[in-house]
FINU-557542 format. One record per residue (C-alpha): x negated, y, z; residue in one letter. Coordinates in steps of 0.001 Angstrom, whole numbers, plus 524288, in hexadecimal, padded with zeros to 5 digits. Layout:
BEGIN
XYZA/...
end
This chain:
BEGIN
80D928019E81C10M/80988802A280DC9F/816E18077580943V/815FD8122C81370Q/80864815D580EBCM/80CF8816D580094V/818D281EAF804CAS/810D68286480C9FE/8064C829AA80231T/80F8682B847F6AAT/81AF98322C7FD43G/8242D827B37F807L/82EB08224A800E3G/82C578149D8061CK/838C080FFE7FF64E/83250812C67F233L/8267780A3C7F4F5I/826FB7FB957F2E9R/81D6B7F2F67FA25N/81A1E7E66B7F301M/815E57DAC57FAFCG/808197D5AC7FA1AA/804C27CBD87EF90N/7F81B7C4B67F22BS/7F8157BF1B7E45EE/7F5777CC717DE4EI/7EE447D35A7E961A/7DF8A7D22A7EA4AP/7D9C07CBC97F662D/7D5FE7D66D7FFF1S/7D0B57CDA380A94G/7D6347CC8C81830T/7DEA97D75881D86T/7E4C47DB5982A45S/7EFF17E4A982CC8G/7E88C7F11C82FCFS/7DE277EECE82560R/7E87A7EBDE81B2DQ/7EFE47F84081E84T/7E3818004D81D59L/7DE3D7FA6C810B2I/7EAF67F84380951T/7F11A8047780EFCG/7E66080D1080993E/7E79F806827FC3CA/7F651808D67FC95V/7F48B81701800A4R/7EA99819927F5EBM/7F33B813517EB81A/7FF1581AF87F03BA/7F73F827967EFB7A/7F47C824FE7E156E/802DC823877DDCDL/8088282E9E7D5EEN/81554830917DD29V/81DAD83A9D7D651A/
end
C-alpha cells in the first residue's frame, strides 16, 4: 500500500521504490494499531513525506 502511495505521489515507478521492513528497535512506540487505522495514519505520513521529495 505505502509503495503505491509513494509511486502515485511522486510519479516514480514502483520498481524504483524500496520498502524496508519495520524495525521496532528504532521506531518510536505509537500505541496499539489496527489495519485500517495504521493505513490512515501511516499512509498520510508517507504521502506527506513523498510530496516533499524533490523528484527530478
